[in-house]
N, C-alpha and C positions, 0 to 999 in steps of 0.2 A: 504493500500500500504506500509506503514512504517513497519507494522508487517511482511508482506511477505519479505520485504527487510532484516529485522533482521533474519528471518528464513534462507534466502538464504545465508547471511554472515556466520551464524553459521554452516550451512551444508558445505560450502566451507572450513571453518577452520577445521571441523571435518574430512572431506575427506583428507585434506592435512596432518593432524595429523596421520590418519590411514596409509597413504602412507609412512610417516616417520617411523612409528613403524614397518611396513613391511620391509622397507629397513634395519632397524637396526637389525631385527631378522634374515634376510638373510645374515648372517655373513660368509664371505669366510673363516675366521679363524677356524670355527668349522666344522669338517668333520665327517660324519656318514657313515661308509663303512663296509659292511659285519657284521652288528650288533655291531660294535665297534666304540667308539667315539675317535676322535683325536682333540687335542686342540693346535692351533698354535698362540695363542694370544701373546706369548712371542716373536714371530718373526715379530710383527707388526710395527717395526720401519723401515723407508725407508732405503734401502740398494742399492748399485750400483756396477755394473760390467762394464768393458770397453772392447769393441771389436775393434781391430785395423786392418785396411786394408791399405796395402802399394801399391801404383802405382806411382813410382818415376816420378817427384819429389814431388808428393802430397801424404800425409798421411791422411787417414780418420779415426777418432776415434768416435765410437758410444757408448754413455753412456746409459745403460739400468738401470733405477731406478724402484724398486718395493716396494710396501707396501701391504701386504696381507690383512690387516684389514680395511683399509679406503682409500679413494682417496688421492692422493698426494696433499700437500698444495703448493700454489704458492710461488716461491722464491722471496725474496725481491729485488726490483730494476731491475727485469728482464722484458724486453718488452714482450707483449702478444704473439707475433709470435715466440719468442725464448724460451718460457717456455712450460711445459707439458700442453696439453689441459685439461680444467676443467673436473673432473670426472675420471681421469686416475688412475688406480691401478698399471699399468706398462707403462712406458714412455721411448721413445728412443730419445735422443738428439744427432744429428750427427754434428760433427765439422770437418772443413778442416784445414790442416796445409801445408804450402808451403814456406819454407825459401827463395826460390829464388824470389818469388813474394811478400814476406813479409806478408804472410797470416798466422796468428797465432791464431788458434782456432775460426775462423769465423763459426757461426752456420748456417748450411745449411738447416736443417729441425728439427721439433719437432713432433714426431709421437706418437699418442695414441695407444699403442699395445694392451692394455686391459683396459676396464673400462665401466662406465655408462655415455653415452654421449647423448646430447639433439638433435643433428642434425640428419636428416633423413637417412644419409648414414651409421649410426652406428647400430650394432646389440646389443641386450641386453647382459650384462656381462655373464649371464648364467653359473656360475661356476659348473663344473662337476668333482666330485671326483671319483676315481676308484682305486681298489687294483691292484697292479702289479702282484700279485700271480694269479689273475683271468684273466690276459691278454691272448689273443690268441697267443701271441708271446712266444716261448719257452725261449728266452733270458730274457724277462721281468719276467717270472714266477720264475726265479732263484733269483730275487731281492726281498728284504724285504722293502716294502714301498708303497707309493701312487702316483698317477698321477692326476694332476689338469689341467684342460683345461678352458681357459677364452677367450671370444671374445672381439674384439675391434672395431675401426671405420675404414672406408676406408681412405687411404692416396694416393694422395690428396683427400680431402673430397668432391668428386664429383662422377658422375656416372662412370667415367673412372678410378677412384682410385682403388687400390688393398686392399682387405680385410686384416685385421690384426688379429692375434691369438697368444696366449701364451700357451705353454705346459711346465709344471714344474713337474719334478720327485723328490719327497721327499723320500730319502733313509734313512733307519734306520742306525744311527751312534751312537752306544751305548758304545763307549770307555769311560772307567771310568775317565781317565785324562781329556778328553774333557768335560765331564759332570761337573767336578769340577770347572775348571777355564777358559775354552775357549782356543783358539789358538791365537798366535801373528798374527797381521795383521791389516787390515783397520778398523777404528772405524765406526760404523753405522752413517749414516747421519741423523741429527736431523731435525725435521720439521722446515722449513723456513731457514735452514742452507745451505749455498751454498757449503760447503765442502772446502772452501778456507780460511785458518786461517789468511792470511795476509790482508784480506779485499779487494783483487783484484776483477776484473770483471769476470774472468774465474771461472765458477761454477763447473768445473770438479775436482774431488778429485785426486791429483797427485799421491796418493798411490794406487788407485784402479787398478785392473787388471781383467783378465778373470776369476780369482778365488779369492775370498776374505773370510775372517773370518766374521761370522755373529754375533760375540760377545756373543753367547749363546751355545758354544760348538759344532758348526757346520761350514760347508763351503758352500758358494753359488758359483756356477760355471756356466759360459757361455758355451754353447755347440755350437749352430749355430743359424743363422737368415737367413732362406732360403725361396724360393718360393715353396710352395707345392700345386700343382693344382690350381694356381691362387691366393693363399692366403699366404701372408708373415707370416711365422710362427717362433716365437721365442722359442727356446728350452733351458731350464735351468735345472740344477741339483742342488738339495739342500740336502746335507747330514746333518742330524740333529737328535738328540735323540728324538725329539718330533714326529718323524715318526715311532717310535717303538711301538708295540702293548701294551707294559707295561709302556709306558711313562705317567708321571703324570704332570698336568699343574703346573706352578709356583704358589706359594701362593701369596695372595695380590689381590688388585682390578684389574679387567680385563679392558684393554683400549677399548675393543670393546662393553662393556655393559654400560647401564645407571645406575646411582646410585639411592639410596633411595629418596633423596630430589628431583631429577629430576622427578621421577614417582609421588611424592607427589604433585609437582607443576602442573603436567599434570592433575592429578585427580581433584585437587581443581579447575583448570580452566574449566574442563568439567562439574563438578557439578554446578559451578556458572553460566556458560552459559546455562545449561539446566534449572536451576531455573529461570533465567531472562526470557527466552523464554516462559516457561510454565506459569509463573506468568503474563506475558504480554498477553498471549492468554486468560487466565481466565478474566483479567480485560477488555479485548476487548469484550468478549462474554457476560459477566455478566452485566457490567456497561457501555458498549459502549464507553469506554475510548478512548481518542485520545492523541497523542503527548506524553508529559512527563508523563501524568497520566497513561500511559500504564505500566510503570516500577513499579514493586512491591515495596511497602513502599516508594513511591516517596516523600511523605511529610517528612519522617524521613531523607531521603538522602539529601533533600534540606536544612534541618536544620544542617547538618554536618559542613558546613563552619562557621555558627554562633556559634556552640558549640565549635569549635576549636578556634575561635577568643576570646570567653569568657574565655576559658581555658588558652590561652596565656596571656591574661590580668591579670588573677589571678596569674599566675607564675611570671610575671614581677613585679606585686605589692608586691608579697611575697619577691622577691629578693631585691627590692629597699627598702622595709620596714624592712629588716632584721637587719639594723644597727641603728635603732631608739632607743631612750632612754625612751620610754613610755610617751612621751609628755613633758618631762622636758628637758630643755636646760642647758648646762654647764655654771657655773658662772665664 
């Protein structure tokens, strides 16, 4: 029974690891369209645009925050119901302003527009890349770039909620001056940063607008957030050099990939787990071992604490005896 328990625990860990690896390999930042590769890892920092609706005396501001490469992190000190749902790649935070009733940025809703969510009302993220040149629309065929579609969750998260979807057009923007230094505008929001430099409670960037600089030689623009056949669809336009067919990824480590030491730790963990399970199976079948005797080299492992204790004593004795005078005392 104990052996089967060890096997079951290992299989669960292995399945979880495989799912993590699959998730990491399914990177939204990497697009393969028409036999050509596009790399958007440099655009992986969270960025925000704001859509303002006015119905006097109330003004509604909706902040759309997007991170292409990974789910958005939770903001510090923000209640759960007022922050982006866990797993969001694109999130909408709606705030109300009414100076007459002294309402100043009250959060009305936090909507997961696109992401990987756990609840049953959500659809898989399922990112779909397509070339605008191959679009059935004649207007799209005149553009140089890509279109990305991603699914989200229903809001409210029940059977009566509306589905959410994001459509982003990445347009080639190969101006040399933008490639060199970027454009003046809003700084990208760092992970965990609420965009408010004075430490206030409002996490809306006061400089954000319907179109902002992405800090990488391009512009992110809000187009519309409308109901399309029962699905609330967010349309964004992102002009960037990385959408050009001749674009090259920035040098340096990619934020969307694991490093050498991470893979080394994973491989060591798998090899060790396989060795322990296989060794336990051999001891069980050959020697009918039970309990601690199932573990390979159990006697050597049990001696490790005593070996460490003896080694520590030797080190302490060496340190304490370092100042001795060979048995002679001073006169």
